[in-house]
N, C-alpha and C positions, 0 to 999 in steps of 0.2 A: 300331385305325385305323378311321376313318369310312368307311362304305360308299361315299359319294360319291367319296372319294379312290380307292377300289378301282375304281370305274367309270371314272374318269378314266385311271388307270393301264392298265386293260384296253384302253381305246380307243387309248391311245398304242401299246401293243404291237400292237394290230390294225392301226394305221396303218403300222407297219413291215412286217408280213407282207402287207399289201394289195398291195405291189409285186411279190410273187412271181407268176410267170406261171401256175403250176399252182395253181388255186384250192383243190382238195381237199387238196393238200399244205400250202398256206398255213393252211387252217383247222385241220388237225391239228397243225401246228407251233406255232400260236398257243396252243392248249390245252396242248401239251406244255411250252411255255415257262412258262406260268402254273403248271403242276404242279411243274415243277422249281424255280422261284424263289420261289414264294409259300408261306407257311406254311399248314398245314391250316386254321387258324382264318380266314385271309384268304380261302381258297377257299370255306369254308362260308358266310362272310358274303356273298360275291358270289353264290353259289347261292341263299342266302336272299333276297336282293334280287330275283333273277330269279323265284323262286317267288312272291314277294309282289307284285311290280309288273310282271311280264313283262319285256319288253326295254327298259323305260324307262331312257333315258340311254345305252344301249349303241348303238354303231354297228351297222349291219346285219351287217357281217362278224363282229364279236365275238358278236353274238346268235346268228348261224347256227353259229359254231364251238361255242358252248356247247350249243346244241340238239343238234348232231350228235355231240359227243364228251363230253357231260356225265359219263358213267360214268368217264372218266379223271380227272376233278377230285375225285371222292369219295374 
């Protein structure tokens, strides 16, 4: 799967969790959703993009969730 599609999917997931009133829970749940439903290779590709280009293409919420809970995606 192309990394641009993963960025788009991560942002869509983030849009869902954006509505949660508890921001810290939303950030953690966003990462847990990706951990649960994405394959390890998809997660590695997303993290590789973040490592290579920073937060390019990610919404602020998704970028923050990855920064805070990155260890859960490995």
